[in-house]
N, C-alpha and C positions, 0 to 999 in steps of 0.2 A: 139331735141324734136320729130321730125318725126321718128327718129330711135327708140326712146323710145316707142312711140305708136305702131310702127310696131312690135317691140320685144314683147310687152305686148299682142298684138293680136295673134302672133305666139305661144307664151307661152300658152295662153288661149286655143287655138285650139288644142294644144298638149295634154291637159288634158281632153278635151271633151270626147274622146273615153273611157277613164278610168271611168269617172263618169257615162257614159251610160252603161258600162259593169256591174255595180253593180245592180243586179236584184234580187228581192225576188220572189221565186216560191212557191206557195202553193201546195205542193206535194199531198195533199188530193184531189185536183181537176184535177190532171194530168191524161189524158186518154192514152190508149195504143198508139193511133195514134200520139199524141204529143211526147211520149217517142221515138217511132220509127222514127219520123221525126226530132228529135233534132239534132242540129249540132254535128259533131263528137267530137269537143272539149269539149262538155258538158258530153260526155259519162262517163268519170271518176267520175264526181260528181253524176250522176244518179246511177251509179254502186255502189258507196260508200253509197249512201242513201239507195239503195235496200238492200245492205248487212246489214246495221243497222236495217232496217225494218224487214227483214227476221228473224234476231235474236230476235227482240222484239216480233214477233208473237209467238216465242217459249219460251219467258221469259228468254232469254240468254243475257248475257253481253259480249259474245265472238262471234267471227266470225270464223266458220269452213270453211276454204278455199276449202276443198274437196266438200262441198255442195254448196258453193257460185256460182261457175261456172255452176253447174247443175241447181240451182234455177233460175239463170238469163236466162239460155238457155230455160228452160221450160216456164218461164213467157214471154220471148220474142216470142217464138214459138206460145204460146197461143194468145198473142197480135196481131200477124199477121192475125189471123183468126177472131179476135174480136176487131177491132180498136176503137170502141166507148166505150169499157168497161173502167171502172175506174182502174188505175194501182194498187192502194192500195188493191182493192177488188181482183184483179187478183193474187197479191202476197199472200194474205191470203188464196186463193183457192189452189194455186200451191206449196206453200212453204212446205218443209219437213225438 
């Protein structure tokens, strides 16, 4: 019985980080500082979102990888000087 309880506790603890990792981020509220301070493991998600948002500002359903790197660099550089700005507004200003 004690082994069963111990196993259940350990099993439950093992799933706790997975449940905590499921986070919803309202990208419309994201500031430059939050984007710049985000953990490195979130970078691919933020980059993918930025790529889609860049395309949407141009009414495109495609991602042009030639411009993606440029747009992310321009937005990131802008954000470094304007940490309190809203990321979506920055993308709309800087996207080409």
